[in-house]
C-alpha atoms as a printed R data frame, in Angstrom:
   type eleno elety resid chain resno       x       y       z
1  ATOM     1    CA   MET     A     1   3.886   5.330 -25.329
2  ATOM     2    CA   THR     A     2   6.567   3.591 -23.331
3  ATOM     3    CA   PRO     A     3   6.027  -0.181 -23.409
4  ATOM     4    CA   LEU     A     4   5.020  -1.856 -20.169
5  ATOM     5    CA   PRO     A     5   7.598  -4.111 -18.537
6  ATOM     6    CA   THR     A     6   7.068  -7.829 -18.984
7  ATOM     7    CA   ALA     A     7   8.005  -8.472 -15.341
8  ATOM     8    CA   ILE     A     8   8.663  -6.584 -12.128
9  ATOM     9    CA   THR     A     9  11.046  -8.131  -9.616
10 ATOM    10    CA   HIS     A    10  10.346  -8.623  -5.940
11 ATOM    11    CA   ASP     A    11  13.197  -6.208  -5.179
12 ATOM    12    CA   GLN     A    12  11.470  -3.537  -7.301
13 ATOM    13    CA   HIS     A    13   8.223  -4.082  -5.348
14 ATOM    14    CA   VAL     A    14  10.055  -3.771  -2.041
15 ATOM    15    CA   ALA     A    15  11.882  -0.636  -3.200
16 ATOM    16    CA   ALA     A    16   8.611   0.978  -4.325
17 ATOM    17    CA   LEU     A    17   6.934   0.291  -0.976
18 ATOM    18    CA   GLN     A    18   9.945   1.616   0.911
19 ATOM    19    CA   ALA     A    19   9.999   4.749  -1.262
20 ATOM    20    CA   LEU     A    20   6.394   5.358  -0.158
21 ATOM    21    CA   GLY     A    21   7.362   4.977   3.503
22 ATOM    22    CA   LEU     A    22   5.588   1.626   3.857
23 ATOM    23    CA   ASP     A    23   6.946  -1.453   5.638
24 ATOM    24    CA   PRO     A    24   7.109  -4.157   2.938
25 ATOM    25    CA   ALA     A    25   6.912  -6.879   5.604
26 ATOM    26    CA   LEU     A    26   3.400  -5.714   6.540
27 ATOM    27    CA   VAL     A    27   1.891  -4.960   3.116
28 ATOM    28    CA   THR     A    28  -0.077  -7.802   1.527
29 ATOM    29    CA   SER     A    29  -1.583  -5.818  -1.340
30 ATOM    30    CA   VAL     A    30  -1.496  -2.323  -2.779
31 ATOM    31    CA   ARG     A    31  -3.626  -0.564  -5.385
32 ATOM    32    CA   PHE     A    32  -2.925   2.864  -6.819
33 ATOM    33    CA   ASP     A    33  -5.960   4.808  -7.979
34 ATOM    34    CA   VAL     A    34  -5.224   7.989  -9.933
35 ATOM    35    CA   ARG     A    35  -8.398   9.640  -8.649
36 ATOM    36    CA   ALA     A    36  -8.726   8.373  -5.079
37 ATOM    37    CA   GLY     A    37  -5.213   7.647  -3.771
38 ATOM    38    CA   THR     A    38  -3.635   4.438  -2.525
39 ATOM    39    CA   PHE     A    39  -5.434   1.425  -1.083
40 ATOM    40    CA   LEU     A    40  -3.509  -1.093   1.031
41 ATOM    41    CA   THR     A    41  -4.100  -4.330   2.845
42 ATOM    42    CA   VAL     A    42  -1.635  -4.772   5.696
43 ATOM    43    CA   PHE     A    43  -0.986  -7.214   8.512
44 ATOM    44    CA   VAL     A    44  -2.052  -5.897  11.918
45 ATOM    45    CA   ARG     A    45   0.688  -5.705  14.558
46 ATOM    46    CA   SER     A    46   0.226  -5.850  18.312
47 ATOM    47    CA   PRO     A    47   1.704  -3.137  20.556
48 ATOM    48    CA   SER     A    48   4.690  -5.469  21.073
49 ATOM    49    CA   GLY     A    49   5.244  -5.654  17.294
50 ATOM    50    CA   ASN     A    50   4.002  -9.182  16.633
51 ATOM    51    CA   ILE     A    51   1.590  -9.870  13.791
52 ATOM    52    CA   VAL     A    52  -1.857 -10.510  15.295
53 ATOM    53    CA   VAL     A    53  -3.510 -13.853  14.517
54 ATOM    54    CA   ASP     A    54  -7.141 -14.853  14.968
55 ATOM    55    CA   GLY     A    55  -8.473 -17.937  16.746
56 ATOM    56    CA   ASP     A    56  -7.824 -20.053  13.659
57 ATOM    57    CA   GLY     A    57  -4.175 -18.972  13.484
58 ATOM    58    CA   GLN     A    58  -4.739 -16.723  10.461
59 ATOM    59    CA   ALA     A    59  -2.954 -13.365  10.321
60 ATOM    60    CA   VAL     A    60  -5.325 -10.435  10.862
61 ATOM    61    CA   THR     A    61  -5.284  -7.796   8.135
62 ATOM    62    CA   ALA     A    62  -6.663  -4.289   7.809
63 ATOM    63    CA   ARG     A    63  -7.643  -2.338   4.696
64 ATOM    64    CA   LEU     A    64  -6.358   1.221   4.557
65 ATOM    65    CA   HIS     A    65  -6.917   4.168   2.254
66 ATOM    66    CA   ILE     A    66  -4.317   6.903   1.858
67 ATOM    67    CA   PRO     A    67  -6.033   9.740  -0.029
68 ATOM    68    CA   PHE     A    68  -4.398  12.522  -1.977
69 ATOM    69    CA   PRO     A    69  -4.104  15.766  -0.012
70 ATOM    70    CA   GLU     A    70  -6.897  17.994  -1.293
71 ATOM    71    CA   ASP     A    71  -4.910  21.162  -0.674
72 ATOM    72    CA   LEU     A    72  -2.132  20.345  -3.160
73 ATOM    73    CA   PRO     A    73  -2.614  21.466  -6.768
74 ATOM    74    CA   GLY     A    74  -2.810  18.541  -9.158
75 ATOM    75    CA   CYS     A    75  -3.671  16.018  -6.431
76 ATOM    76    CA   ALA     A    76  -7.405  16.416  -5.991
77 ATOM    77    CA   PRO     A    77  -9.626  14.262  -8.246
78 ATOM    78    CA   ALA     A    78 -11.129  17.399  -9.806
79 ATOM    79    CA   ASP     A    79  -7.644  18.328 -11.087
80 ATOM    80    CA   SER     A    80  -7.155  15.040 -12.924
């Protein structure tokens, strides 16, 4: 087994998010699940592009799930 890295740089995180087509400036957390897909927490943007804040001045976030496409071989949980 290949040893796990002892550290991952911020630039590597940003590059990974960009490779997935995600805006690193909006992503606050990401979790990869080999059976269910990718789970993200992102900042919510207004139609004008600003990050939305609540009445207390806290940035509003949303939780998203990006599932595997069921029609691709090797991607559905049953194939794992």
